[in-house]
VEXDOSE-387834 format. One record per residue (C-alpha): residue number from 1; x, y, z; chain. Coordinates in pm, 1 decimal. Layout:
<rs>
> NUM; X; Y; Z; A
...
</rs>
This chain:
<rs>
> 1; -159.4; 117.8; -651.4; A
> 2; 73.2; -199.6; -676.6; A
> 3; 369.7; 52.1; -813.7; A
> 4; 306.1; 275.5; -504.7; A
> 5; 301.7; 6.0; -239.3; A
> 6; 603.9; -128.6; -373.6; A
> 7; 757.6; 231.5; -332.1; A
> 8; 644.2; 234.1; 5.3; A
> 9; 795.6; -93.4; 103.2; A
> 10; 1136.7; 2.4; -111.3; A
> 11; 1129.2; 321.4; 79.4; A
> 12; 1130.4; 137.6; 431.7; A
> 13; 1374.1; -116.8; 343.0; A
> 14; 1600.6; 173.8; 222.1; A
> 15; 1537.1; 382.7; 561.1; A
> 16; 1841.2; 237.1; 737.8; A
> 17; 2108.2; 213.4; 456.4; A
> 18; 2303.8; 516.2; 293.5; A
> 19; 2228.1; 421.5; -63.8; A
> 20; 2097.6; 789.5; -153.8; A
> 21; 2413.2; 830.6; -386.1; A
> 22; 2298.6; 528.0; -612.7; A
> 23; 1919.6; 615.0; -604.6; A
> 24; 1775.4; 905.5; -723.5; A
> 25; 1493.7; 1087.7; -471.9; A
> 26; 1228.3; 1032.4; -726.6; A
> 27; 1249.7; 651.1; -672.3; A
> 28; 1271.7; 664.3; -256.8; A
> 29; 1072.1; 953.9; -184.0; A
> 30; 676.5; 883.4; -160.8; A
> 31; 426.9; 1172.7; -116.8; A
> 32; 195.0; 1181.8; 180.2; A
> 33; -88.9; 1182.7; -64.5; A
> 34; 48.4; 854.3; -243.8; A
> 35; 71.8; 695.2; 94.3; A
> 36; -294.8; 785.9; 167.1; A
> 37; -394.5; 673.9; -161.3; A
> 38; -268.6; 330.9; -90.5; A
> 39; -364.2; 294.6; 251.5; A
> 40; -727.8; 405.4; 115.8; A
> 41; -690.9; 138.2; -154.5; A
> 42; -596.1; -137.8; 117.9; A
> 43; -880.3; -21.3; 337.1; A
> 44; -1137.9; -38.3; 33.9; A
> 45; -1008.8; -383.1; -13.0; A
> 46; -1054.9; -506.6; 324.1; A
> 47; -1405.0; -384.1; 317.3; A
> 48; -1506.6; -551.1; 0.5; A
> 49; -1386.4; -855.8; 142.0; A
> 50; -1555.5; -850.5; 480.1; A
> 51; -1884.8; -745.5; 264.5; A
> 52; -1869.2; -1052.7; 53.1; A
> 53; -1771.5; -1286.8; 333.8; A
> 54; -2053.5; -1168.1; 522.5; A
> 55; -2297.8; -1180.8; 202.1; A
> 56; -2182.7; -1542.3; 141.8; A
> 57; -2246.2; -1603.3; 544.7; A
> 58; -2591.3; -1474.1; 495.5; A
> 59; -2657.2; -1670.5; 201.9; A
> 60; -2555.9; -2019.0; 361.5; A
> 61; -2849.2; -1970.0; 647.3; A
</rs>
């Protein structure tokens, strides 16, 4: 998932520039499925962190 996230960041940084001749399409283009997988992974990580914090807070009482 980290590789997909880095590809997305790279894709965003290249949108304004005209470097298509130097980079192949396979390194610039990320499929919609891959974008959704990255977003799902980010949401899962956030949910896990919130659950962990909630359990920690309940344990402190």
